Every structure is written in C-alpha cells, then in structure tokens.
TITITI-43130 format. One record per residue (C-alpha): residue number from 0; x, y, z. Coordinates in Angstrom, 2 decimals. Layout:
BEGIN
+-----+---------+---------+---------+
|   k |      xx |      yy |      zz |
+-----+---------+---------+---------+
| NUM |       X |       Y |       Z |
...
+-----+---------+---------+---------+
# end
This chain:
BEGIN
+-----+---------+---------+---------+
|   k |      xx |      yy |      zz |
+-----+---------+---------+---------+
|   0 |  145.02 |  106.94 |  154.02 |
|   1 |  141.59 |  106.37 |  152.57 |
|   2 |  140.41 |  109.90 |  152.93 |
|   3 |  140.45 |  112.57 |  150.38 |
|   4 |  140.99 |  116.16 |  151.21 |
|   5 |  138.76 |  118.65 |  149.45 |
|   6 |  139.09 |  122.31 |  149.97 |
|   7 |  136.23 |  124.60 |  149.10 |
|   8 |  136.21 |  128.22 |  150.13 |
|   9 |  138.59 |  127.79 |  153.00 |
|  10 |  136.56 |  124.89 |  154.47 |
|  11 |  138.06 |  121.52 |  154.79 |
|  12 |  135.96 |  118.39 |  154.26 |
|  13 |  136.96 |  114.80 |  154.37 |
|  14 |  135.00 |  112.43 |  152.15 |
|  15 |  135.29 |  108.68 |  152.00 |
|  16 |  136.43 |  107.38 |  148.69 |
|  17 |  133.57 |  104.81 |  148.66 |
|  18 |  130.83 |  107.27 |  149.61 |
|  19 |  129.32 |  107.51 |  146.10 |
|  20 |  129.52 |  103.75 |  145.59 |
|  21 |  127.78 |  103.13 |  148.92 |
|  22 |  125.09 |  105.69 |  148.10 |
|  23 |  124.35 |  104.01 |  144.72 |
|  24 |  124.24 |  100.59 |  146.37 |
|  25 |  121.68 |  101.81 |  148.95 |
|  26 |  119.56 |  103.51 |  146.28 |
|  27 |  119.61 |  100.32 |  144.21 |
|  28 |  118.59 |   98.27 |  147.26 |
|  29 |  115.78 |  100.74 |  148.07 |
|  30 |  114.47 |  100.62 |  144.47 |
|  31 |  114.46 |   96.83 |  144.50 |
|  32 |  112.69 |   96.69 |  147.86 |
|  33 |  110.04 |   99.13 |  146.60 |
|  34 |  109.64 |   97.02 |  143.44 |
|  35 |  109.25 |   93.89 |  145.60 |
|  36 |  106.67 |   95.72 |  147.73 |
|  37 |  104.71 |   96.79 |  144.63 |
|  38 |  104.51 |   93.19 |  143.39 |
|  39 |  103.46 |   91.70 |  146.73 |
|  40 |   99.73 |   92.08 |  147.58 |
|  41 |  100.36 |   91.35 |  151.29 |
|  42 |  101.67 |   94.54 |  152.89 |
|  43 |  101.90 |   94.89 |  156.65 |
|  44 |  104.51 |   97.59 |  157.16 |
|  45 |  106.84 |   99.76 |  155.12 |
|  46 |  110.20 |   98.95 |  156.69 |
|  47 |  112.76 |   96.74 |  154.95 |
|  48 |  112.43 |   93.75 |  157.24 |
|  49 |  108.65 |   93.43 |  156.91 |
|  50 |  108.80 |   93.87 |  153.13 |
|  51 |  111.03 |   90.80 |  152.91 |
|  52 |  108.95 |   88.82 |  155.44 |
|  53 |  105.76 |   89.68 |  153.53 |
|  54 |  107.38 |   88.58 |  150.26 |
|  55 |  108.41 |   85.25 |  151.83 |
|  56 |  104.89 |   84.70 |  153.15 |
|  57 |  103.40 |   85.48 |  149.74 |
|  58 |  105.81 |   83.09 |  147.98 |
|  59 |  104.96 |   80.29 |  150.43 |
|  60 |  101.26 |   80.93 |  149.82 |
|  61 |  101.81 |   80.73 |  146.06 |
|  62 |  103.79 |   77.49 |  146.44 |
|  63 |  100.92 |   75.96 |  148.43 |
|  64 |   98.50 |   77.03 |  145.73 |
|  65 |  100.71 |   75.53 |  143.01 |
|  66 |  100.86 |   72.25 |  144.91 |
|  67 |   97.08 |   72.21 |  145.38 |
|  68 |   96.43 |   72.96 |  141.70 |
|  69 |   98.90 |   70.31 |  140.53 |
|  70 |   97.11 |   67.74 |  142.72 |
|  71 |   93.79 |   68.74 |  141.20 |
|  72 |   95.27 |   68.49 |  137.72 |
|  73 |   96.64 |   65.03 |  138.49 |
|  74 |   93.20 |   63.91 |  139.72 |
|  75 |   91.57 |   65.32 |  136.60 |
|  76 |   94.06 |   63.48 |  134.37 |
|  77 |   93.40 |   60.16 |  136.09 |
|  78 |   89.63 |   60.65 |  135.82 |
|  79 |   89.88 |   61.61 |  132.16 |
|  80 |   91.97 |   58.47 |  131.49 |
|  81 |   89.30 |   56.34 |  133.19 |
|  82 |   86.59 |   58.08 |  131.20 |
|  83 |   88.52 |   57.58 |  127.97 |
|  84 |   88.91 |   53.88 |  128.75 |
|  85 |   85.17 |   53.59 |  129.45 |
|  86 |   84.34 |   55.36 |  126.18 |
|  87 |   86.66 |   53.00 |  124.30 |
|  88 |   84.84 |   50.06 |  125.87 |
|  89 |   81.49 |   51.55 |  124.82 |
|  90 |   82.70 |   52.05 |  121.25 |
|  91 |   83.98 |   48.45 |  121.14 |
|  92 |   80.64 |   47.22 |  122.51 |
|  93 |   78.69 |   49.12 |  119.85 |
|  94 |   81.03 |   47.83 |  117.16 |
|  95 |   80.55 |   44.27 |  118.46 |
|  96 |   76.79 |   44.71 |  118.32 |
|  97 |   77.00 |   45.95 |  114.72 |
|  98 |   79.52 |   43.27 |  113.69 |
|  99 |   77.19 |   40.52 |  114.87 |
| 100 |   74.25 |   42.09 |  113.06 |
| 101 |   72.30 |   42.83 |  116.22 |
| 102 |   69.77 |   45.62 |  115.81 |
| 103 |   67.88 |   47.64 |  118.42 |
| 104 |   64.49 |   46.01 |  118.85 |
| 105 |   61.28 |   46.32 |  120.88 |
| 106 |   58.66 |   43.58 |  121.25 |
| 107 |   55.49 |   43.92 |  123.32 |
| 108 |   52.87 |   41.26 |  124.11 |
| 109 |   49.76 |   41.20 |  126.31 |
| 110 |   49.92 |   38.91 |  129.38 |
| 111 |   46.98 |   39.96 |  131.53 |
| 112 |   44.45 |   42.69 |  131.39 |
| 113 |   46.88 |   45.19 |  132.99 |
| 114 |   50.25 |   43.53 |  132.32 |
| 115 |   52.48 |   43.51 |  129.27 |
| 116 |   55.58 |   41.46 |  128.50 |
| 117 |   58.39 |   43.50 |  126.94 |
| 118 |   61.58 |   42.45 |  125.17 |
| 119 |   64.09 |   45.23 |  124.43 |
| 120 |   67.49 |   45.00 |  122.72 |
| 121 |   69.68 |   48.12 |  122.95 |
| 122 |   73.37 |   49.06 |  122.76 |
| 123 |   75.45 |   48.32 |  125.84 |
| 124 |   76.20 |   51.92 |  126.80 |
| 125 |   77.32 |   53.08 |  130.21 |
| 126 |   74.22 |   54.18 |  132.10 |
| 127 |   71.87 |   53.05 |  129.32 |
| 128 |   69.85 |   50.65 |  131.43 |
| 129 |   69.45 |   53.10 |  134.32 |
| 130 |   68.31 |   55.83 |  131.88 |
| 131 |   65.74 |   53.44 |  130.48 |
| 132 |   64.40 |   52.56 |  133.94 |
| 133 |   64.25 |   56.23 |  135.00 |
| 134 |   62.40 |   57.20 |  131.84 |
| 135 |   59.89 |   54.38 |  132.25 |
| 136 |   59.25 |   55.46 |  135.85 |
| 137 |   58.77 |   59.03 |  134.62 |
| 138 |   56.05 |   57.85 |  132.21 |
| 139 |   54.30 |   55.88 |  134.95 |
| 140 |   55.35 |   52.41 |  133.87 |
| 141 |   56.23 |   49.99 |  136.63 |
| 142 |   58.61 |   47.07 |  136.01 |
| 143 |   57.52 |   43.94 |  137.86 |
| 144 |   59.92 |   41.16 |  136.89 |
| 145 |   63.02 |   42.20 |  134.94 |
| 146 |   65.86 |   40.17 |  133.47 |
| 147 |   68.97 |   41.80 |  131.98 |
| 148 |   71.50 |   39.99 |  129.81 |
| 149 |   74.54 |   41.51 |  128.13 |
| 150 |   76.12 |   39.83 |  125.15 |
| 151 |   78.16 |   40.97 |  122.15 |
| 152 |   77.81 |   44.65 |  122.96 |
| 153 |   74.06 |   44.61 |  123.53 |
| 154 |   71.59 |   44.59 |  126.40 |
| 155 |   68.73 |   42.10 |  126.23 |
| 156 |   66.04 |   43.26 |  128.63 |
| 157 |   62.92 |   41.21 |  129.27 |
| 158 |   60.34 |   42.43 |  131.72 |
| 159 |   56.73 |   42.36 |  132.78 |
| 160 |   55.36 |   45.87 |  133.05 |
| 161 |   52.17 |   47.50 |  134.20 |
| 162 |   50.89 |   51.00 |  134.62 |
| 163 |   51.17 |   52.58 |  138.04 |
| 164 |   47.93 |   52.44 |  140.07 |
| 165 |   46.65 |   49.63 |  137.81 |
| 166 |   46.36 |   51.79 |  134.68 |
| 167 |   45.81 |   49.85 |  131.51 |
| 168 |   48.64 |   50.00 |  128.96 |
| 169 |   47.98 |   49.75 |  125.23 |
| 170 |   50.39 |   47.55 |  123.26 |
| 171 |   50.95 |   49.96 |  120.34 |
| 172 |   51.30 |   53.05 |  122.55 |
| 173 |   53.79 |   51.24 |  124.81 |
| 174 |   55.79 |   49.93 |  121.85 |
| 175 |   55.99 |   53.40 |  120.25 |
| 176 |   56.95 |   54.96 |  123.59 |
| 177 |   59.74 |   52.41 |  124.11 |
| 178 |   61.05 |   52.98 |  120.57 |
| 179 |   61.11 |   56.75 |  121.17 |
| 180 |   62.95 |   56.27 |  124.47 |
| 181 |   65.54 |   53.99 |  122.84 |
| 182 |   66.09 |   56.40 |  119.93 |
| 183 |   66.65 |   59.29 |  122.37 |
| 184 |   69.29 |   57.39 |  124.34 |
+-----+---------+---------+---------+
# end
C-alpha cells in the first residue's frame, strides 16, 4: 500500500508518502498568496479567496487606468500633429513673406481731428491679428472700420482708429506704439 510504517519507541505511526510534498506545496501557495497580498493595495480580508478577488479587482482597475491613459496619449498625439502642421504653415507663410521681399510696416495718417488712418503689414502668424486687436484695446485705441487682407504670408491691415472716449491720438506716438506692438508679437 501507500503507507509507510515507522516505529519509534514502541509506537506505531502511519505517514503518507506524499505528506512532505503536500506540506511544501501548501507552504509555497501560502507564500505566494502573502506576496500577492503585499503587492495589492486593496485589502478587504485575509483569507485566500478574498486575496485573489482583491487582486482581480486591482488588476481590472489598473487595466481601466491603462486604457484611459492610452486614450489621453492618443488625443495628445493628434493635437500635437495638428499643432505641428499649423507651425509648418506659419513657417511657410513667413518664408513666403521674406521671399517676396515684404517687410513689416506701419503707416499712420490724420483723417479728422480725433481719427487716424492706419496701414499695418505683419507676418501671417496664427493668432497675430487677434493679439494686435487685444493690445490696441488695452491701450485704449478703438478700431472703427477695419479691412484685413492676407497675401504671400503677410497680413495687410487697414483701419480707421480713434481713442476711446474721444481722446486725441498723436500720429508719432501711435506709430511708435504700433511698431512696438508688432515687434513684441
């Protein structure tokens, strides 16, 4: 049979031949479960079943997080590609402007007592026109009649301007202010 007879001091014991193997297997399983429990931050109970259930829950949570992060990464890649394409367009526009010999320019002329006519040529950059308008509003300059033309990588902006609340604008001051704004863009 499968039993072994051991005799020690007139006592008879019967031990299974696989007893040591089974004991090592259980110890190994216990060590691995404890290791799994130590890795897993979600711990509800200490028995074997809940350790495994907690590990499964944690793995599912990590998989959801991986999926979420990969979606964010994909969105970031598509936005960076669009931004790169826009920057390439801007560089091409600036190169076109330089190839055609177009230089940034500001011209100012008096129309009325409180109104000036302005002609501005600047690079066709993304957001350049809106930055110009915002800056002019910040300095209290109101645009009355504005025309915008884009050609060969440049903006041609012609406009009638006046100071807010009827303030009088000086030609030289306005011209210098516009040049400073364009240089800062």
